Structures are given as C-alpha cells and as structure tokens.
C-alpha positions, 0 to 999 in steps of 0.5 A: 535517512529512513530505514529500508522497507522489507518487501517480505514483511507481512502486512494488512491491506485495507481498502477504504470505502464509503458505507451505504448509509453513512458519510464516514469512511470504513476500512475493509481488510482485503488481505494479509500478505507480504508487502511486495504482493500488497503493492503489486495488488494495488498497482496491478489489479486495482489499476482500472479502479482509480478510487480504490487505488487512491483508497488503499492503506497498507498497515505495517506491523513494524512501522507507520502505515503506508497511505499515499499512492505515491509511496505505494507506487515507489515501493512497487517500483523497488519490488519490480526493479529489485532496488533497495527501497526506503520509505520515501523517494529521494528528493 
C-alpha cells in the first residue's frame, strides 16, 4: 500500500516541450505551488491543450515525480471530492 499524498505539499510543475532546434525534450518550470493547485492547473487550465496536459510533470520534494496524466487526474479527483488520496488508484 502506498502512502497518502499531502495535497498541500509544495511541488514544482514542469511542462515538457520540444526545443525549436533539437529533437530532445526540454523541461520548462511553470510554477512552484501546492500539489492541489498543480493538479488543478493541469486538468482545468491546460484542458484545451492535450499535448501540454500529457507533457506535465509534477516534481515532489518528498517522493517520486508524478508523470502520468492518469495519476494527475486521480489526484485532481481526490482534491475535488475531498477523499484520501494515495499514489495509485485502487485496482
């Protein structure tokens, strides 16, 4: 069982984009904010840009980065509905 995420934990939100002159991916730091606000930004504010949504990375200070859109959506649901939130959805 995984530990619950602290939705008030301060995290860094990155967007991964392609640089103009190279085929590599470059992370661009968007903001430092609570996890709850970071997932809301990805799901609500980036909703019209599917590539940007899929390229979101949330870097936590207390654990591994959150890289999957499915995990970000799950955390958003936890924040929205006020339920206890774990790293992965129950199977």
